[in-house]
PDB file as gemmi writes it, atoms N, CA and C in Angstrom:
CRYST1    1.000    1.000    1.000  90.00  90.00  90.00 P 1                      
ATOM      1  N   MET A   1      98.241 108.932 107.963  1.00  0.00           N  
ATOM      2  CA  MET A   1      97.304 108.611 106.632  1.00  0.00           C  
ATOM      3  C   MET A   1      98.187 108.869 105.536  1.00  0.00           C  
ATOM      4  N   PHE A   2      98.860 110.246 104.863  1.00  0.00           N  
ATOM      5  CA  PHE A   2      98.899 110.176 104.401  1.00  0.00           C  
ATOM      6  C   PHE A   2     100.226 110.818 104.490  1.00  0.00           C  
ATOM      7  N   ASP A   3     101.694 110.282 103.754  1.00  0.00           N  
ATOM      8  CA  ASP A   3     102.687 111.298 103.725  1.00  0.00           C  
ATOM      9  C   ASP A   3     102.723 112.239 103.055  1.00  0.00           C  
ATOM     10  N   PHE A   4     103.788 113.514 103.304  1.00  0.00           N  
ATOM     11  CA  PHE A   4     103.634 114.468 102.571  1.00  0.00           C  
ATOM     12  C   PHE A   4     103.920 114.163 101.092  1.00  0.00           C  
ATOM     13  N   ASP A   5     104.464 113.268 100.574  1.00  0.00           N  
ATOM     14  CA  ASP A   5     105.108 112.897  98.969  1.00  0.00           C  
ATOM     15  C   ASP A   5     103.648 112.244  98.705  1.00  0.00           C  
ATOM     16  N   GLN A   6     102.865 111.542  99.451  1.00  0.00           N  
ATOM     17  CA  GLN A   6     101.728 110.716  99.091  1.00  0.00           C  
ATOM     18  C   GLN A   6     100.425 111.751  98.755  1.00  0.00           C  
ATOM     19  N   TYR A   7     100.635 113.154  99.831  1.00  0.00           N  
ATOM     20  CA  TYR A   7      99.598 113.802  99.862  1.00  0.00           C  
ATOM     21  C   TYR A   7      99.889 115.236  98.362  1.00  0.00           C  
ATOM     22  N   LEU A   8     101.558 115.378  98.221  1.00  0.00           N  
ATOM     23  CA  LEU A   8     101.524 116.006  96.575  1.00  0.00           C  
ATOM     24  C   LEU A   8     101.061 115.279  95.533  1.00  0.00           C  
ATOM     25  N   GLY A   9     101.695 114.091  96.197  1.00  0.00           N  
ATOM     26  CA  GLY A   9     100.827 113.081  94.485  1.00  0.00           C  
ATOM     27  C   GLY A   9      99.299 112.913  94.145  1.00  0.00           C  
ATOM     28  N   PHE A  10      99.015 113.053  95.233  1.00  0.00           N  
ATOM     29  CA  PHE A  10      97.446 113.260  95.143  1.00  0.00           C  
ATOM     30  C   PHE A  10      97.036 114.238  94.608  1.00  0.00           C  
ATOM     31  N   LEU A  11      97.363 115.450  95.036  1.00  0.00           N  
ATOM     32  CA  LEU A  11      97.151 116.887  95.092  1.00  0.00           C  
ATOM     33  C   LEU A  11      97.763 116.901  92.891  1.00  0.00           C  
ATOM     34  N   ALA A  12      99.239 116.627  92.947  1.00  0.00           N  
ATOM     35  CA  ALA A  12      99.225 116.303  91.488  1.00  0.00           C  
ATOM     36  C   ALA A  12      98.163 115.678  90.456  1.00  0.00           C  
ATOM     37  N   PHE A  13      97.699 114.707  91.279  1.00  0.00           N  
ATOM     38  CA  PHE A  13      97.084 113.539  90.105  1.00  0.00           C  
ATOM     39  C   PHE A  13      95.614 114.369  90.487  1.00  0.00           C  
ATOM     40  N   LEU A  14      94.956 115.501  91.132  1.00  0.00           N  
ATOM     41  CA  LEU A  14      93.650 115.481  90.443  1.00  0.00           C  
ATOM     42  C   LEU A  14      93.524 117.005  89.981  1.00  0.00           C  
ATOM     43  N   THR A  15      94.785 117.763  90.025  1.00  0.00           N  
ATOM     44  CA  THR A  15      95.429 118.800  89.248  1.00  0.00           C  
ATOM     45  C   THR A  15      95.523 118.114  88.081  1.00  0.00           C  
ATOM     46  N   ILE A  16      95.747 117.558  87.485  1.00  0.00           N  
ATOM     47  CA  ILE A  16      96.097 116.534  86.122  1.00  0.00           C  
ATOM     48  C   ILE A  16      94.619 116.317  85.573  1.00  0.00           C  
ATOM     49  N   LEU A  17      93.672 115.561  86.558  1.00  0.00           N  
ATOM     50  CA  LEU A  17      92.588 115.293  86.067  1.00  0.00           C  
ATOM     51  C   LEU A  17      91.398 116.350  85.497  1.00  0.00           C  
ATOM     52  N   THR A  18      91.658 117.483  86.805  1.00  0.00           N  
ATOM     53  CA  THR A  18      90.805 118.748  86.821  1.00  0.00           C  
ATOM     54  C   THR A  18      91.408 119.575  85.077  1.00  0.00           C  
ATOM     55  N   ILE A  19      92.309 119.506  85.350  1.00  0.00           N  
ATOM     56  CA  ILE A  19      93.118 120.534  83.942  1.00  0.00           C  
ATOM     57  C   ILE A  19      92.309 119.265  82.672  1.00  0.00           C  
ATOM     58  N   GLY A  20      92.245 118.114  82.768  1.00  0.00           N  
ATOM     59  CA  GLY A  20      91.904 117.360  81.508  1.00  0.00           C  
ATOM     60  C   GLY A  20      90.302 117.720  81.405  1.00  0.00           C  
ATOM     61  N   PHE A  21      89.923 117.260  82.370  1.00  0.00           N  
ATOM     62  CA  PHE A  21      88.157 117.595  82.490  1.00  0.00           C  
ATOM     63  C   PHE A  21      87.787 118.624  81.481  1.00  0.00           C  
ATOM     64  N   TRP A  22      88.505 120.043  82.335  1.00  0.00           N  
ATOM     65  CA  TRP A  22      87.815 121.004  81.635  1.00  0.00           C  
ATOM     66  C   TRP A  22      88.811 121.204  79.940  1.00  0.00           C  
ATOM     67  N   LEU A  23      89.675 121.000  79.495  1.00  0.00           N  
ATOM     68  CA  LEU A  23      89.918 120.854  78.508  1.00  0.00           C  
ATOM     69  C   LEU A  23      89.097 120.238  77.642  1.00  0.00           C  
ATOM     70  N   MET A  24      88.141 118.623  77.806  1.00  0.00           N  
ATOM     71  CA  MET A  24      87.767 118.376  77.351  1.00  0.00           C  
ATOM     72  C   MET A  24      86.496 119.076  76.650  1.00  0.00           C  
ATOM     73  N   ILE A  25      85.800 119.727  78.090  1.00  0.00           N  
ATOM     74  CA  ILE A  25      84.448 120.617  77.970  1.00  0.00           C  
ATOM     75  C   ILE A  25      84.702 121.270  77.065  1.00  0.00           C  
ATOM     76  N   PHE A  26      86.353 122.218  76.644  1.00  0.00           N  
ATOM     77  CA  PHE A  26      86.107 122.945  75.681  1.00  0.00           C  
ATOM     78  C   PHE A  26      86.597 122.662  74.524  1.00  0.00           C  
ATOM     79  N   LEU A  27      86.981 121.376  74.639  1.00  0.00           N  
ATOM     80  CA  LEU A  27      86.848 121.236  72.623  1.00  0.00           C  
ATOM     81  C   LEU A  27      85.937 120.325  72.380  1.00  0.00           C  
ATOM     82  N   VAL A  28      84.902 119.642  73.371  1.00  0.00           N  
ATOM     83  CA  VAL A  28      83.637 119.308  72.889  1.00  0.00           C  
ATOM     84  C   VAL A  28      82.563 120.626  72.542  1.00  0.00           C  
ATOM     85  N   SER A  29      82.825 122.083  73.358  1.00  0.00           N  
ATOM     86  CA  SER A  29      82.145 122.930  73.132  1.00  0.00           C  
ATOM     87  C   SER A  29      82.621 123.796  71.827  1.00  0.00           C  
ATOM     88  N   PHE A  30      84.123 123.829  71.571  1.00  0.00           N  
ATOM     89  CA  PHE A  30      84.445 124.522  70.587  1.00  0.00           C  
ATOM     90  C   PHE A  30      85.001 124.160  69.123  1.00  0.00           C  
ATOM     91  N   ILE A  31      84.574 122.845  68.916  1.00  0.00           N  
ATOM     92  CA  ILE A  31      84.810 122.427  67.225  1.00  0.00           C  
ATOM     93  C   ILE A  31      83.918 122.271  67.463  1.00  0.00           C  
ATOM     94  N   PRO A  32      82.564 122.063  67.636  1.00  0.00           N  
ATOM     95  CA  PRO A  32      81.768 121.990  66.548  1.00  0.00           C  
ATOM     96  C   PRO A  32      80.872 123.294  66.228  1.00  0.00           C  
ATOM     97  N   TYR A  33      81.704 124.183  67.215  1.00  0.00           N  
ATOM     98  CA  TYR A  33      81.107 125.669  66.387  1.00  0.00           C  
ATOM     99  C   TYR A  33      81.598 126.291  65.723  1.00  0.00           C  
ATOM    100  N   TRP A  34      83.231 125.464  65.642  1.00  0.00           N  
ATOM    101  CA  TRP A  34      84.283 126.413  64.632  1.00  0.00           C  
ATOM    102  C   TRP A  34      83.955 125.250  63.043  1.00  0.00           C  
ATOM    103  N   ILE A  35      83.372 123.993  63.530  1.00  0.00           N  
ATOM    104  CA  ILE A  35      82.866 123.139  62.015  1.00  0.00           C  
ATOM    105  C   ILE A  35      81.937 123.951  61.518  1.00  0.00           C  
ATOM    106  N   GLY A  36      80.834 124.092  62.359  1.00  0.00           N  
ATOM    107  CA  GLY A  36      79.583 124.714  61.660  1.00  0.00           C  
ATOM    108  C   GLY A  36      79.901 126.132  61.344  1.00  0.00           C  
ATOM    109  N   GLY A  37      80.273 127.048  61.789  1.00  0.00           N  
ATOM    110  CA  GLY A  37      81.236 128.312  61.411  1.00  0.00           C  
ATOM    111  C   GLY A  37      82.069 128.055  60.039  1.00  0.00           C  
ATOM    112  N   THR A  38      82.582 126.931  59.969  1.00  0.00           N  
ATOM    113  CA  THR A  38      83.443 126.738  59.078  1.00  0.00           C  
ATOM    114  C   THR A  38      82.278 126.126  57.493  1.00  0.00           C  
ATOM    115  N   LEU A  39      81.567 125.662  57.466  1.00  0.00           N  
ATOM    116  CA  LEU A  39      80.074 125.419  56.837  1.00  0.00           C  
ATOM    117  C   LEU A  39      79.575 126.070  56.452  1.00  0.00           C  
ATOM    118  N   LEU A  40      78.685 127.172  57.237  1.00  0.00           N  
ATOM    119  CA  LEU A  40      78.338 127.979  56.880  1.00  0.00           C  
ATOM    120  C   LEU A  40      78.888 129.339  55.933  1.00  0.00           C  
ATOM    121  N   GLU A  41      80.475 129.132  56.222  1.00  0.00           N  
ATOM    122  CA  GLU A  41      80.774 130.631  55.505  1.00  0.00           C  
ATOM    123  C   GLU A  41      81.208 129.420  54.188  1.00  0.00           C  
ATOM    124  N   ASN A  42      81.439 128.514  54.281  1.00  0.00           N  
ATOM    125  CA  ASN A  42      81.583 127.674  52.415  1.00  0.00           C  
ATOM    126  C   ASN A  42      80.380 127.907  51.808  1.00  0.00           C  
ATOM    127  N   PHE A  43      79.290 127.641  52.647  1.00  0.00           N  
ATOM    128  CA  PHE A  43      78.097 127.519  52.337  1.00  0.00           C  
ATOM    129  C   PHE A  43      77.626 129.249  51.317  1.00  0.00           C  
ATOM    130  N   LYS A  44      78.293 130.292  52.274  1.00  0.00           N  
ATOM    131  CA  LYS A  44      77.957 131.311  52.041  1.00  0.00           C  
ATOM    132  C   LYS A  44      78.696 131.781  51.102  1.00  0.00           C  
ATOM    133  N   LEU A  45      80.212 131.073  50.679  1.00  0.00           N  
ATOM    134  CA  LEU A  45      81.095 131.983  49.584  1.00  0.00           C  
ATOM    135  C   LEU A  45      80.156 131.254  48.271  1.00  0.00           C  
ATOM    136  N   LYS A  46      79.815 129.803  47.969  1.00  0.00           N  
ATOM    137  CA  LYS A  46      79.342 129.297  47.191  1.00  0.00           C  
ATOM    138  C   LYS A  46      78.236 130.322  46.985  1.00  0.00           C  
ATOM    139  N   ARG A  47      77.203 130.096  47.334  1.00  0.00           N  
ATOM    140  CA  ARG A  47      75.763 130.467  47.412  1.00  0.00           C  
ATOM    141  C   ARG A  47      76.208 132.502  46.356  1.00  0.00           C  
ATOM    142  N   GLU A  48      77.398 133.540  46.861  1.00  0.00           N  
ATOM    143  CA  GLU A  48      78.049 134.498  46.157  1.00  0.00           C  
ATOM    144  C   GLU A  48      78.770 134.025  44.924  1.00  0.00           C  
ATOM    145  N   ALA A  49      79.296 132.838  44.970  1.00  0.00           N  
ATOM    146  CA  ALA A  49      79.737 132.928  43.431  1.00  0.00           C  
ATOM    147  C   ALA A  49      78.262 132.118  42.674  1.00  0.00           C  
ATOM    148  N   LYS A  50      77.710 131.443  42.522  1.00  0.00           N  
ATOM    149  CA  LYS A  50      76.637 131.302  41.946  1.00  0.00           C  
ATOM    150  C   LYS A  50      75.817 132.917  41.518  1.00  0.00           C  
ATOM    151  N   LYS A  51      75.752 133.542  42.743  1.00  0.00           N  
ATOM    152  CA  LYS A  51      74.763 134.764  42.128  1.00  0.00           C  
ATOM    153  C   LYS A  51      75.594 135.632  40.707  1.00  0.00           C  
ATOM    154  N   ALA A  52      77.006 135.468  41.389  1.00  0.00           N  
ATOM    155  CA  ALA A  52      78.012 136.536  40.460  1.00  0.00           C  
ATOM    156  C   ALA A  52      77.896 135.073  39.367  1.00  0.00           C  
ATOM    157  N   GLU A  53      77.886 134.201  38.993  1.00  0.00           N  
ATOM    158  CA  GLU A  53      78.023 134.147  37.846  1.00  0.00           C  
ATOM    159  C   GLU A  53      76.378 134.101  36.907  1.00  0.00           C  
ATOM    160  N   ARG A  54      75.380 134.333  37.464  1.00  0.00           N  
ATOM    161  CA  ARG A  54      73.984 134.258  37.295  1.00  0.00           C  
ATOM    162  C   ARG A  54      74.006 135.506  36.651  1.00  0.00           C  
ATOM    163  N   GLU A  55      74.781 136.346  37.029  1.00  0.00           N  
ATOM    164  CA  GLU A  55      74.175 137.948  37.004  1.00  0.00           C  
ATOM    165  C   GLU A  55      75.541 138.333  35.746  1.00  0.00           C  
ATOM    166  N   ALA A  56      76.720 137.436  35.639  1.00  0.00           N  
ATOM    167  CA  ALA A  56      77.749 137.974  34.493  1.00  0.00           C  
ATOM    168  C   ALA A  56      77.427 137.207  33.222  1.00  0.00           C  
TER     169      ALA A  56                                                      
END                                                                             
């Protein structure tokens, strides 16, 4: 059915495909979290700056 070289090629293909799939899942879940945290932090900093401006 398969020669040994073809078998190794098939395993390499499956490995690369699997790594790519999990990398895509990681990026799809991590990037929105990162952007949301950055936006929330900027919002808090601006709110603190306005509060400090009112008090001064």
